[in-house]
C-alpha positions in Angstrom: -35.4 68.6 -15.4 -37.1 65.6 -16.8 -39.3 66.0 -20.1 -42.2 63.8 -19.7 -43.1 62.3 -23.3 -45.7 60.0 -24.1 -45.1 57.0 -26.1 -47.5 56.2 -28.7 -47.7 52.5 -30.1 -46.8 52.1 -34.3 -50.4 51.3 -35.2 -50.3 49.5 -39.1 -53.8 48.2 -40.6 -53.6 45.0 -41.0 -51.3 44.6 -38.3 -48.3 42.2 -38.7 -48.4 41.7 -42.3 -45.6 41.9 -45.1 -45.0 41.7 -48.4 -41.6 39.2 -49.4 -39.4 40.1 -52.6 -37.3 37.2 -53.4 -33.7 38.9 -53.8 -32.5 36.4 -56.0 -29.7 35.1 -54.1 -31.6 32.4 -51.8 -32.4 35.2 -49.4 -35.9 37.0 -49.0 -36.7 41.1 -47.4 -40.0 41.1 -45.6 -41.4 44.6 -45.7 -44.3 46.1 -43.6 -47.6 46.4 -45.2 -50.5 48.4 -45.0 -51.6 51.9 -43.8 -49.9 53.5 -41.0 -53.0 54.1 -38.6 -50.6 55.9 -36.3 -46.8 56.9 -36.2 -44.9 55.3 -32.9 -42.7 57.2 -30.7 -39.1 56.7 -31.8 -37.0 54.5 -30.1 -33.8 56.5 -29.9 -30.9 56.8 -27.5 -32.4 60.8 -27.0 -35.4 59.2 -25.6 -34.2 56.9 -23.7 -31.6 58.7 -22.1 -34.4 61.3 -21.2 -36.0 58.4 -19.3 -32.6 57.8 -17.5 -32.7 61.1 -16.9 -36.0 60.9 -14.6 -35.0 58.0 -13.4 -31.3 59.7 -12.2 -33.8 62.8 -11.2 -36.2 60.4 -9.1 -32.8 58.4 -7.3 -30.8 61.9 -6.0 -34.5 63.3 -4.9 -35.4 60.2 -2.8 -31.3 60.2 -1.8 -31.3 64.3 -0.6 -34.6 63.4 1.5 -33.1 60.1 3.0 -30.0 63.0 4.4 -32.4 64.9 5.8 -34.7 62.8 7.2 -31.3 61.0 9.1 -29.8 64.8 9.7 -32.9 66.2 11.6 -33.8 62.6 13.5 -30.1 63.1 15.0 -30.9 66.6 16.0 -32.2 67.0 19.6 -33.7 70.2 18.7 -33.9 72.1 15.1 -32.8 76.0 15.0 -33.0 78.5 13.0 -29.0 77.9 12.2 -29.7 74.2 11.5 -32.2 74.3 9.2 -29.8 77.0 7.2 -26.8 75.0 7.7 -29.0 71.8 6.4 -30.1 73.8 3.1 -26.1 74.8 1.9 -25.8 71.1 2.2 -28.8 70.2 0.1 -27.8 73.5 -2.3 -24.3 71.9 -2.4 -25.8 68.3 -2.9 -27.9 68.9 -6.2 -25.7 72.0 -7.8 -24.0 70.1 -10.3 -20.0 70.9 -10.8 -20.0 71.7 -14.5 -16.9 70.7 -16.6 -16.5 70.8 -20.6 -13.5 68.4 -21.5 -11.7 67.5 -24.7 -10.7 64.0 -25.0 -8.3 62.6 -28.0 -8.2 59.5 -29.2 -4.8 58.3 -31.0 -4.9 54.5 -31.8 -6.0 53.2 -34.6 -9.9 50.8 -34.2 -10.8 49.0 -32.4 -8.5 50.7 -29.9 -8.8 53.9 -28.2 -6.9 55.9 -25.7 -8.7 59.2 -24.4 -9.2 58.4 -21.1 -8.5 61.2 -19.3 -8.4 62.0 -15.3 -10.7 64.9 -14.3 -10.1 66.4 -10.6 -13.5 67.8 -8.9 -13.3 71.4 -7.8 -14.7 70.5 -4.7 -13.4 66.8 -3.0 -16.5 65.0 -2.0 -17.4 63.0 1.5 -18.6 60.2 -0.3 -18.2 58.1 -4.3 -22.0 58.2 -4.2 -22.1 60.8 -7.1 -23.1 60.6 -10.3 -21.7 62.4 -13.5 -23.7 62.9 -16.7 -22.2 62.8 -19.5 -23.4 64.8 -23.3 -21.3 64.8 -26.3 -20.9 68.7 -27.6 -18.7 67.8 -30.4 -16.8 64.9 -31.8 -15.3 64.4 -35.3 -16.2 60.6 -35.9 -18.5 58.3 -33.7 -17.9 58.8 -30.2 -19.3 55.2 -29.3 -20.6 54.5 -25.5 -19.0 57.5 -22.4 -17.7 55.4 -19.6 -16.5 57.0 -16.6 -14.5 54.6 -14.3 -12.5 55.0 -11.2 -14.2 57.0 -9.3 -12.9 58.8 -6.0 -13.2 61.6 -3.7 -10.9 64.5 -5.7 -11.9 63.2 -9.7 -12.9 60.0 -11.3 -11.7 59.1 -15.5 -13.4 59.7 -18.9 -13.5 57.5 -21.9 -15.5 57.2 -25.6 -14.9 53.9 -27.2 -15.7 54.6 -30.6 -12.9 55.9 -33.1 -13.4 59.6 -33.3 -9.8 60.9 -33.2 -11.2 63.7 -30.3 -14.7 64.6 -28.5 -15.3 67.4 -26.0 -17.8 66.6 -23.7 -19.5 68.6 -21.3 -20.0 66.4 -17.7 -22.4 67.7 -14.7 -21.2 66.6 -12.1 -23.8 65.5 -8.4 -23.7 64.2 -5.1 -21.4 62.9 -2.6 -21.0 66.2 -0.7 -22.6 64.8 2.7 -21.5 62.0 4.1 
C-alpha cells in the first residue's frame, strides 16, 4: 500500500552562497555556506521507489476497474453468481504470487551471469503482469534488478551489479484476466 511522503525543499539562508577552497592543483571546491533553515527531503532510492510503487498501485487499480466495467458491460444481466465470479477474478488479479529466489554471479565485474528463469505457480492469461523485486540480502553491490522475457508461465530475473549472490523477494500481480 502506498505511503504518502510530504517532500520538503532544502532551504538555506543566504541562498545559493558558497565558500571557495583552492585545492592547489588548479581546481577549487565549492562548499555550501549559510544556515540550514529547513532540511530538505532526501532524494534517495527508497523515496523514489515509494513513488514508483504508488504509481504501480494506481495503474493496477485502474486496470482492474476497466476490466470490471468491460465484464459487466458484456453481460445482459448480472446475477449473484456473476458477481461472485467477478469478485473471484478480481481477487486473483490483485493478490500477489510471492516468491523468494537466490541469484548467483560467478563472472568477474563488469560481466554478470546471474540470470535465472522463474516459473509462475499460476499461468497467466496475458503477459500484462507486474513483477516487483526487492533485495532481501546480498554480499555486494546488486546494481539494478532486471525482469525480462515475460511469458504466460514465467520470466527471467537478473541483477547488474558485482555481488556474488543476492536474495530477491518477488511479488507478481495481474495477467490473470484477459
